[in-house]
N, C-alpha and C positions, 0 to 999 in steps of 0.2 A: 256350607258357607261360604267356604273356600272356593269351591267351584263358581256358586254364584259371581262373585267380586272378578274372579277371572275370566269368565264368560261376557261380563258386561264390558271390562277394558277391552277384551277383542273386538266387541261390537264397535265400540266407541272408537278405537283405534282404525276400526276399517272404515266407519264415517270419516274419521280426517284423510284417511287413504283417497276416498270418494272426493270430498271435498278440494283435496289437492288436482286431482284430475279433473274436475270442473274447472278450476282455477288455470291449468293449463290449457285448455279448451279455447279459454278467450285469449291466448296467445296466439298470434297470426303467425302463419309457417309462409309457405310459399303460395298456397289456395286461401280464399276468402270462403268462410264457413258461416251459416247462420250464426253457430254457435258462439262468435266473437261479439255479437250482439248483446248477450245474454247478462252483462250486468248492467246495462245502459238503462237509468229511468227516466220517464219522461214525466214533465209536468201536464196533467191531462186534469183540467177543471180544477186546478187547485191541490192537487193530491199527487203523490209523485207515484209513478205506475211501471211498473216492469214494461219494456218495448214490445215483447212477444206478446202480451195481452194488447196490442193497438194495431199491430198490423203484422201482415205474412211474410216470410223470406224466399226468396228462390235466386240460384245461383245458375244463370244461363251459361257463364264463363267463368275460367277459375278465379279472374279477380276482378269481378264484378258480383254485387250482390244488388237484385231490386228486393225496395219494401215496399209493398203495397199497404199503405195504412185502410184499415176497416172504416175508420170516421175521417172522410175529407178533411174536416173541420180541426182535428189534431194534427194534420199533415206537416203544420209550421213549425209547431213544438218538436213533434217527431227530428225533423229536420235540425233545429237546433238542439238538441240532447245529440246527436250523432256528430254534429258538428264539434261541440264542445270536448266531447268525450277521449279516451285517449288513443281511438282507431288511428287517428291521423289521416282522416277522410274528409273530402268534402261533398257531401252529396248535391245531386243536381236534382231539380223537379222538372219533369215534363209534363206535367198536368195530371196524370194519373198514378204514376209512381214515384219513387225517389232512387235515382239510380246512383250506389256508391261505389267508383272506380278504384281500386287498392293499387297503390304504385308498384314496380318491383322493389324487393327489399335490397337495400345497400349491405354491404358487406359492414359498414357501419351500425346499422339497423338490426342486423342480426344479432350483432355482438350485444347491443342494448337487449333486443329480445332473450338472449340466453342469460343476460345478468339478472333479469326479470324474473325468468323460470326457475331460476338458482334461490332467488330469494321465497320465489312460493313455496318452493321444494323444502328450505328451510323453516318457512312458518308449519307446512306439515310435519316436519319431523319434530318440530317445537310441540305441537300438540298433541302428537302419540307422547311424546315424552313427559305430557304435564298428565296425561291418562294413567301413563304407568306411575308416577310420581303419587297420584290419588288412591290407585289401586294399593299400592304399596303401604300407605298408610292406613289404610283400611286393613288390612292385614297385620299389620303392627298393633292395630287396636283390637282386634281380636285374639292376641297372643296375651297382649297387656291386661284384658278383661280374663282372662282364663279360661278362653273358650274353645282354644287349640291351642297345642302343644308348640314350643320351638321347633322342632325337624319339621312338622307339617307347614310351618309357615316360609321355612327355608327352602323346603320344596316347591312351595307354591311361588315363591320369589325369582326361582330358576326358571318354573315355565312362563311366569311374567315376563322376563328377561328374552325369553325365546320370542315371546309371542312380539315384543316390541323390537325385536331385530327383525323379524320376517316383516311387519308394517313398515320400517324404515328402510328396509330392503326394496319393497315394493314402490315405496316413493323415490328411492335412487332411480329404479330400474325406469320410471315414469318418466323420469328427469333424464336420462339417457335416451330415451325415444323422442324425447321434445328437442334435445339437442342436434339428434340427428336429423331431423325432420326442419329444421331451421337452418341447418349447414347445408340441406339437400338445394342446389342450385335446379 
């Protein structure tokens, strides 16, 4: 029973770390990548649709992304969604593809992105701590119901704290990597 709670907490914490990694991928560093578009939703015939389902992306140059819509009728909505996103890019339409040219990052913009990365990292750490709190409550409930002894719960809580530290350290490492990537000129 205790191992089930600890394993479930470990899995959920791992998912929080993965979600934080995906959030970091949407923050632009020096290079433009298709993953930066992953959070953009497009109004496609009245329903919000992820942009990856409507277009393909290629990066012919480090600061250029070409967006090739599968349905030319959706091109205007795709262009609007990219323009209104927080990417800070204005796509140009050359008839077949949308060309998104990303400007060089200024020092000020790099600092804004680092601040954003720190916020996303804190969100990930909060998610990990919430999983820890829930698991701790489940362990305490087992003890209260008399299913396990106090020593078992104390040992399990120490393991839980170790697991929590491992996952928050992983998020901190991701943050350090992203900061280094953003500061690289």
